[in-house]
BAVEXSE-864527 format. One record per atom (N, C-alpha, C): x, y, z; residue in three letters. Coordinates in steps of 0.05 Angstrom, whole numbers, padded with zeros to 5 digits, always signed. Layout:
# residues N
XYZALA...
END
This chain:
# residues 194
+02157+02008+02179MET+02157+01981+02169MET+02132+01974+02153MET+02109+01983+02162GLY+02084+01979+02147GLY+02072+01951+02150GLY+02049+01947+02139SER+02036+01921+02140SER+02047+01902+02120SER+02042+01877+02124ARG+02051+01856+02105ARG+02028+01851+02085ARG+02035+01845+02061PRO+02014+01839+02041PRO+02000+01812+02048PRO+01976+01810+02039ARG+01961+01784+02042ARG+01950+01776+02015ARG+01949+01751+02010LEU+01938+01741+01985LEU+01908+01746+01984LEU+01899+01758+01962VAL+01870+01764+01960VAL+01857+01750+01936VAL+01871+01745+01914HIS+01859+01731+01892HIS+01880+01718+01874HIS+01870+01700+01858ILE+01887+01686+01838ILE+01874+01690+01811ILE+01890+01696+01791VAL+01880+01699+01763VAL+01890+01676+01746VAL+01872+01663+01733LEU+01879+01640+01715LEU+01872+01647+01687LEU+01890+01644+01668GLN+01883+01647+01640GLN+01875+01620+01630GLN+01854+01620+01613THR+01842+01595+01605THR+01830+01598+01577THR+01828+01576+01564GLY+01814+01574+01538GLY+01786+01563+01541GLY+01778+01557+01566GLN+01751+01546+01571GLN+01740+01559+01597GLN+01735+01585+01595ALA+01725+01601+01618ALA+01699+01590+01629ALA+01681+01581+01612ASP+01655+01571+01622ASP+01659+01547+01640ASP+01674+01528+01630ALA+01679+01503+01646ALA+01694+01510+01672ALA+01714+01527+01670MET+01729+01535+01694MET+01710+01550+01714MET+01694+01568+01704ARG+01675+01582+01721ARG+01657+01563+01736ARG+01645+01544+01721ASP+01627+01525+01733ASP+01641+01508+01754ASP+01665+01499+01748TRP+01681+01482+01766TRP+01687+01497+01792TRP+01698+01521+01790TYR+01705+01536+01814TYR+01681+01544+01830TYR+01659+01551+01817CYS+01634+01557+01832CYS+01624+01532+01847CYS+01627+01509+01835THR+01618+01484+01848THR+01637+01477+01871THR+01662+01476+01865VAL+01682+01466+01885VAL+01684+01485+01909VAL+01683+01511+01905LEU+01686+01530+01926LEU+01659+01541+01937LEU+01637+01531+01926LYS+01610+01541+01933LYS+01611+01572+01929LYS+01620+01580+01906ALA+01624+01608+01900ALA+01603+01618+01880ALA+01605+01643+01874HIS+01587+01655+01854HIS+01602+01676+01837HIS+01591+01681+01814VAL+01603+01701+01796VAL+01594+01728+01805VAL+01614+01746+01807VAL+01609+01774+01814VAL+01606+01790+01789VAL+01623+01784+01769TYR+01622+01799+01744TYR+01633+01780+01722TYR+01621+01783+01698ALA+01630+01768+01674ALA+01627+01787+01650ALA+01648+01791+01635GLY+01647+01807+01611GLY+01674+01815+01602GLY+01677+01822+01577HIS+01703+01832+01567HIS+01725+01811+01571HIS+01719+01786+01568SER+01738+01764+01570SER+01747+01759+01599SER+01733+01770+01619LEU+01740+01767+01647LEU+01716+01756+01662LEU+01722+01738+01682THR+01702+01729+01701THR+01713+01731+01729THR+01699+01744+01747PHE+01707+01747+01774PHE+01689+01730+01792PHE+01701+01714+01809ILE+01686+01695+01826ILE+01695+01698+01855ILE+01676+01696+01873THR+01682+01697+01902THR+01666+01676+01917THR+01675+01669+01940HIS+01661+01651+01958HIS+01657+01663+01986HIS+01665+01688+01989ASP+01663+01702+02015ASP+01657+01731+02010ASP+01665+01748+02029ASP+01659+01777+02027ASP+01678+01792+02009ASP+01700+01780+02001GLU+01718+01794+01982GLU+01705+01796+01955GLU+01710+01818+01941HIS+01697+01822+01915HIS+01705+01801+01894HIS+01729+01790+01896HIS+01735+01766+01880HIS+01759+01751+01891HIS+01758+01725+01889ARG+01780+01708+01898ARG+01794+01694+01874ARG+01778+01688+01854ILE+01788+01676+01830ILE+01779+01694+01807ILE+01798+01700+01789ALA+01791+01714+01764ALA+01799+01696+01741ALA+01783+01695+01721LEU+01789+01679+01697LEU+01792+01698+01673LEU+01814+01695+01659LEU+01820+01712+01636LEU+01817+01693+01612LEU+01796+01698+01596GLN+01791+01681+01572GLN+01811+01688+01550GLN+01826+01668+01542MET+01845+01671+01520MET+01830+01667+01493MET+01841+01676+01471PRO+01828+01673+01445PRO+01825+01643+01439PRO+01804+01636+01424PRO+01800+01607+01417PRO+01825+01595+01405PRO+01832+01571+01415GLY+01855+01556+01405GLY+01882+01565+01416GLY+01883+01587+01431ALA+01908+01598+01441ALA+01918+01584+01466ALA+01900+01572+01482ALA+01907+01560+01507ALA+01907+01529+01505ALA+01927+01518+01518GLU+01929+01489+01520GLU+01926+01481+01549GLU+01916+01456+01553ARG+01914+01447+01581ARG+01942+01445+01593ARG+01943+01452+01619LYS+01969+01452+01633LYS+01982+01425+01631LYS+02007+01424+01625SER+02023+01400+01624SER+02039+01397+01650SER+02043+01373+01660PRO+02059+01369+01684PRO+02087+01381+01681PRO+02096+01384+01656ALA+02123+01395+01652ALA+02124+01425+01650ALA+02101+01438+01652THR+02099+01467+01651THR+02109+01479+01676THR+02127+01499+01674ALA+02135+01514+01698ALA+02113+01533+01704ALA+02101+01530+01727SER+02077+01546+01734SER+02071+01543+01764SER+02051+01558+01773MET+02041+01553+01800MET+02030+01525+01802MET+02037+01510+01823HIS+02028+01483+01826HIS+01999+01480+01835HIS+01992+01495+01856HIS+01964+01493+01866HIS+01956+01517+01883HIS+01930+01520+01886SER+01920+01539+01906SER+01908+01521+01928SER+01906+01532+01952ALA+01896+01517+01975ALA+01873+01532+01989ALA+01853+01517+01997TRP+01829+01529+02009TRP+01823+01512+02034TRP+01820+01526+02057THR+01818+01511+02082THR+01789+01511+02093THR+01783+01491+02108PHE+01757+01487+02121PHE+01762+01488+02151PHE+01741+01493+02167ASP+01743+01495+02196ASP+01746+01468+02210ASP+01736+01447+02197SER+01736+01421+02211SER+01738+01398+02191SER+01746+01375+02202LEU+01748+01351+02185LEU+01720+01344+02174LEU+01700+01347+02191ASP+01672+01341+02182ASP+01664+01359+02158ASP+01672+01384+02159ASP+01666+01402+02137ASP+01681+01393+02111ASP+01706+01385+02114LEU+01722+01376+02091LEU+01710+01351+02079LEU+01703+01332+02096LEU+01691+01307+02087LEU+01664+01311+02075LEU+01649+01329+02086GLY+01622+01336+02075GLY+01625+01347+02047GLY+01645+01365+02043ARG+01649+01376+02017ARG+01658+01354+01997ARG+01675+01336+02006TYR+01683+01313+01989TYR+01658+01299+01979TYR+01640+01293+01998GLU+01616+01278+01990GLU+01598+01293+01971GLU+01595+01319+01975GLU+01580+01336+01957GLU+01592+01336+01929GLU+01618+01339+01928LEU+01631+01340+01901LEU+01631+01312+01888LEU+01635+01291+01903ALA+01635+01264+01892ALA+01607+01258+01880ALA+01586+01268+01893ALA+01559+01264+01882ALA+01555+01278+01856ALA+01572+01297+01850GLN+01570+01312+01824GLN+01592+01303+01805GLN+01605+01281+01812GLY+01626+01269+01794GLY+01653+01283+01796GLY+01658+01299+01817ILE+01683+01312+01820ILE+01698+01298+01842ILE+01720+01284+01835GLU+01735+01267+01854GLU+01764+01279+01856GLU+01776+01276+01880PRO+01803+01286+01882PRO+01823+01268+01866PRO+01844+01281+01857ALA+01865+01266+01843ALA+01880+01250+01864ALA+01884+01261+01888VAL+01898+01247+01909VAL+01892+01260+01936VAL+01885+01243+01956PRO+01884+01253+01984PRO+01911+01249+01997PRO+01920+01269+02013ILE+01946+01266+02026ILE+01944+01275+02055ILE+01956+01258+02072GLN+01958+01265+02100GLN+01986+01278+02104GLN+01987+01304+02101HIS+02013+01318+02104HIS+02023+01318+02133HIS+02005+01312+02152GLY+02012+01315+02180GLY+02004+01342+02190GLY+02014+01362+02177VAL+02007+01390+02184VAL+01979+01397+02174VAL+01971+01384+02152THR+01944+01387+02142THR+01934+01360+02133THR+01907+01357+02131THR+01894+01335+02118THR+01883+01347+02092THR+01891+01336+02069SER+01886+01350+02044SER+01875+01332+02022SER+01858+01344+02006LEU+01847+01331+01982LEU+01855+01348+01958LEU+01870+01337+01940TYR+01879+01352+01916TYR+01861+01345+01892TYR+01849+01366+01881TYR+01832+01363+01858TYR+01846+01376+01834TYR+01838+01369+01810ARG+01847+01383+01786ARG+01824+01398+01773ARG+01829+01423+01767ASP+01808+01438+01752ASP+01808+01431+01723ASP+01789+01440+01707PRO+01788+01432+01679PRO+01814+01438+01662PRO+01830+01457+01671ASP+01855+01463+01657ASP+01878+01447+01668ASP+01874+01432+01689GLY+01896+01415+01700GLY+01910+01427+01724GLY+01901+01450+01733ASN+01913+01462+01757ASN+01904+01447+01782ASN+01922+01442+01801PHE+01913+01430+01826PHE+01900+01450+01844PHE+01880+01441+01858VAL+01866+01457+01879VAL+01865+01439+01903VAL+01877+01449+01925GLU+01878+01434+01950GLU+01855+01443+01968GLU+01838+01425+01976LEU+01819+01430+01997LEU+01830+01416+02022LEU+01831+01431+02045GLN+01846+01420+02067GLN+01835+01431+02094GLN+01845+01418+02115ILE+01842+01429+02142ILE+01870+01430+02155ILE+01873+01448+02173ASP+01897+01448+02190ASP+01894+01428+02212ASP+01915+01413+02217ASN+01913+01392+02238ASN+01922+01402+02265ASN+01931+01427+02267PHE+01940+01438+02292PHE+01924+01463+02298PHE+01920+01468+02324ALA+01903+01491+02332ALA+01917+01518+02327ALA+01943+01519+02328THR+01957+01544+02324THR+01979+01542+02303THR+01987+01564+02291PRO+02009+01564+02272PRO+02035+01555+02286PRO+02039+01562+02311ASP+02064+01554+02325ASP+02065+01523+02328ASP+02042+01510+02334GLU+02042+01481+02336GLU+02048+01468+02309GLU+02037+01479+02288ALA+02042+01469+02261ALA+02071+01472+02254ALA+02082+01495+02260THR+02111+01500+02254THR+02128+01480+02270THR+02121+01476+02295GLY+02136+01457+02311GLY+02135+01429+02299GLY+02112+01420+02289TYR+02110+01394+02276TYR+02128+01394+02251TYR+02127+01415+02235MET+02143+01416+02211MET+02174+01416+02217MET+02181+01425+02240GLU+02209+01424+02248GLU+02217+01398+02261GLU+02198+01379+02264GLY+02203+01354+02277GLY+02211+01331+02259GLY+02218+01308+02271PRO+02228+01285+02255PRO+02208+01272+02236PRO+02183+01270+02244GLU+02163+01257+02226GLU+02161+01272+02200GLU+02159+01299+02201TYR+02157+01315+02177TYR+02183+01315+02162TYR+02205+01316+02176ASP+02231+01316+02162ASP+02236+01290+02147ASP+02225+01268+02157SER+02229+01242+02143SER+02213+01240+02118SER+02191+01255+02116ASP+02174+01254+02092ASP+02156+01279+02092ASP+02165+01300+02079ALA+02151+01326+02080ALA+02124+01325+02066ALA+02120+01306+02048VAL+02094+01305+02034VAL+02074+01288+02050VAL+02082+01265+02059GLY+02064+01247+02074GLY+02050+01227+02056GLY+02036+01208+02069PRO+02023+01187+02054PRO+01996+01195+02043PRO+01987+01180+02023SER+01960+01182+02014SER+01942+01167+02034SER+01916+01173+02033PHE+01898+01158+02050PHE+01872+01153+02035PHE+01856+01134+02045ASP+01831+01126+02034ASP+01808+01144+02045ASP+01797+01161+02029VAL+01776+01179+02039VAL+01752+01164+02049VAL+01744+01143+02034HIS+01720+01128+02042HIS+01724+01115+02069HIS+01747+01105+02074ARG+01754+01092+02100ARG+01753+01113+02122ARG+01762+01138+02116MET+01762+01160+02136MET+01733+01167+02142MET+01716+01169+02122ILE+01688+01176+02126ILE+01674+01155+02143ILE+01679+01130+02137GLU+01667+01108+02152GLU+01677+01109+02181GLU+01703+01113+02186ALA+01714+01114+02213ALA+01701+01138+02228ALA+01698+01160+02215ARG+01687+01184+02228ARG+01658+01179+02235ARG+01643+01166+02218ARG+01614+01159+02223ARG+01612+01139+02246ARG+01633+01123+02250ASN+01633+01103+02271ASN+01644+01115+02297ASN+01649+01141+02298GLY+01657+01154+02322GLY+01686+01159+02327GLY+01703+01152+02308THR+01732+01156+02311THR+01737+01187+02313THR+01751+01196+02333PRO+01756+01225+02336PRO+01772+01236+02313PRO+01765+01261+02305ALA+01780+01274+02284ALA+01809+01275+02290ALA+01816+01280+02315ALA+01845+01282+02323ALA+01860+01256+02316ALA+01847+01233+02317GLU+01860+01208+02310GLU+01862+01205+02279GLU+01841+01213+02265LEU+01840+01210+02236LEU+01859+01229+02221LEU+01867+01250+02234THR+01884+01270+02221THR+01913+01267+02228THR+01921+01241+02231THR+01950+01235+02236THR+01961+01217+02214THR+01987+01218+02211ARG+01999+01200+02192ARG+01997+01171+02201ARG+01997+01167+02227ALA+01995+01139+02237ALA+01969+01127+02228ALA+01947+01142+02229TRP+01921+01132+02219TRP+01922+01127+02189TRP+01932+01145+02174ALA+01934+01142+02145ALA+01950+01117+02138ALA+01972+01113+02152LEU+01990+01090+02146LEU+01978+01064+02156LEU+01958+01064+02173SER+01946+01040+02184SER+01927+01027+02163SER+01921+01041+02142GLY+01903+01031+02122GLY+01917+01016+02100GLY+01903+01011+02078PRO+01915+00997+02056PRO+01938+01014+02044PRO+01958+01000+02034GLY+01980+01014+02021GLY+01971+01027+01995GLY+01977+01052+01992LEU+01968+01067+01968LEU+01993+01078+01954LEU+01991+01085+01929PRO+02014+01095+01914PRO+02025+01121+01927PRO+02050+01125+01922ASP+02063+01150+01931ASP+02049+01174+01919ASP+02039+01193+01935PRO+02024+01215+01924PRO+02041+01233+01906PRO+02067+01233+01909MET+02085+01249+01893MET+02083+01242+01863MET+02076+01217+01858ILE+02072+01209+01830ILE+02051+01226+01816ILE+02029+01231+01831ILE+02008+01247+01820ILE+02015+01277+01821ILE+02025+01286+01844LEU+02032+01314+01847LEU+02052+01324+01827LEU+02070+01307+01818THR+02091+01315+01800THR+02084+01309+01771THR+02061+01298+01767GLY+02051+01293+01739GLY+02061+01267+01727GLY+02072+01249+01742ALA+02080+01224+01731ALA+02056+01207+01724ALA+02033+01215+01735SER+02007+01201+01729SER+01987+01223+01723SER+01971+01219+01703ALA+01951+01239+01696ALA+01923+01233+01708ALA+01922+01224+01733SER+01897+01218+01746SER+01878+01240+01745SER
END
């Protein structure tokens, strides 16, 4: 039967490799392993590269359109809510804001757009084990809304600083207890160019 494959890297073709390199290095706290011959290899861990950028000829690449059939997003996970919120604050201080925060229930997620318009999800798992997450996804709350509501990141940070447990903040009930926010699907599907 053999082993199962595992995802090791993503390759993005771009007309703005420098901007994309800088953005991914900032967002993922990554570094360039190699750059040359229209290729840039970036990693944030022990793997030789996690993101590769393929520079297209000048004028050949257009920014991704919401109507383009393509990969929707890549996702990158953190160990804790505090780590995720800390990264949010670091990026916000550099002018990088999420397009939409979403409480999926199974994850707490912040969706960013890279310079080419690709979504990048920074997230945490809300369950300790994959079996617990799968059980939630097979349940009625997830079935009634597989995407989940948006939430106010600043409200979450304030609540966390005031001692609210992460287990409470990473629920749909908490997200829904805040101000009403637009349906996140509007942004995820490109109906809004936030």
